[in-house]
N, C-alpha and C positions, 0 to 999 in steps of 0.2 A: 534479540530480534533486530533485524535490519530492514529498513523500509526505504524505498525511493518514492517520493511524493511528487507528482507532476500536476500542475494546474492545467486544466484542459477546458476547451470550449466544446469538445466532443471526444468521446472514447468508446471503444467497443471491443468485445472479445468474441472470437469465432472458433468453434470446435467442429472438426469434421465438415467443413464447408457450410456450417449453419451458424448464423449469428445468435449467440446465447444471450448476451446483454449489451445494452448501449446506454450511455448517459450523455447529457448535455453539459452545461457549465458545472464544473466541480473539480474533483480530484481523482486521478488514477493512482492507486497505491499498489506497488509491488512489495511483497513481504517475504522475507527469508527467515526461517526459524532454526535455531541451534539447540542442542541438547540441554543447555543450561537455562534456557528461557522459561519464564513462569508467569503467574498472574500479575506480579508486580510490574513486569515489562509491558504486559498488555494494558494495564491501568495507566501507566505513564504515557505510552504511545497514544492511546485513545484521547486522553486529556489534551496532549500536545497537538494532535492532528486537527481536532475539531475547533480548537481555539487559535490555531496558527494564522496570523494576519498576513496573508499572501494574495488577497484580492484587492483591487484598486477601489478607493473611495471616490467621491465626486471630484476630488482634486487630482486624481491620478496617482495617489500615494497608496502603497500597499498597507492598508490599515483595517481591512475587513477579513473575517474568517469565513470558512465554508458554512458555518452556522448563520452568520450575518447575511450571507448571500443566498441562503436556503438552497445551497448547491447539492449536487449528487456525489456519491462516491462509488467507484468501481475498485474492488480489491482482487488482486491476482496473486496466487502463491508462486514463488520463484526461488527454488532452493539454490540457484546459482548465485544469489546475493551473498551466500556464505562461502564463496570460493576463496581459496588462498592461492596467491600467485607468487609466493616467495621463492619457490624452487622450480626450476625447469620452465617449460613452455606449456605444459598441460595443467590447467587449474585443478587443485585438489578440493573435493567437497566433503572432506572428512568431518568438518564442523557442522554440516547440515544435519539436522535431526532426522532420525528414521521416522517412518510413517506413524508408528504407534505413539510417538510423542508429538510430532508436528501436526498431524491431522486434528487431534483435539484442541491443540493450542490455536491453530488457524481458525477453527470453527468458533472458539471462544472469543478470539480477537474480533472476528466479523460480527458476532452477536453483541459484544460490548461496544464496538464502534457504532453499530446501528442504534443502540440505546443512547449513546452519547450524542449522536446526530439527531435523534428524535424522529427518524424515518428510515424506511427500508434502504439498505445498501445493495449494490449489485456485486456479484462475484463470478469468477471463472469456476472451473472444476479442478479441485486439488489433484495434481499429478497428471492432468491431461495435457496433450499436445495442443497448445492454444496459439492462435494468431491474435495479437493485440494491436489495435490501431488507436492513435490519438492525434489530436491537434493540440500540441503543447502551447498553451496560451502564454505568451510573454517572450521567450520561453521562461517558465519558472519550474525549476527542479530542485528539490531539497532531499538530501540523504541524511538519514538518522540511524543511529545504532544505540540500543538501550545499554550497551556495555560502556558507552561514553556519555552518560547522563550529565556529568559535572564538567 
């Protein structure tokens, strides 16, 4: 699984000109799933995401997590994170998992992340054409890939 985590002071997702979800202070997470991903990847990511110290403490040092801040999370599925750009100019998405694999993993990731956060997370709609807006606070953007845990 690949994720892009962005610290945000506000983020929203709109589908067909209707705002579906919005959050205030927290994290916008884009997630891309590949065929080899499994529950171990979900567990590792959920643990890392909710405990990652990327929010400022009283001294302006990134020393607090989204849990500490009681922040919100918005998760958006994004198969293009699995793009390979090694050959030519058109990205290849061959590593991106098909819907029969990616949908259950995405739903499980969201459910487990919600449990780790201890409150409801917001999501887009898997496979939909979405418009995502955010105010990237910092900016702080972290990229993680479960295939590079060590």
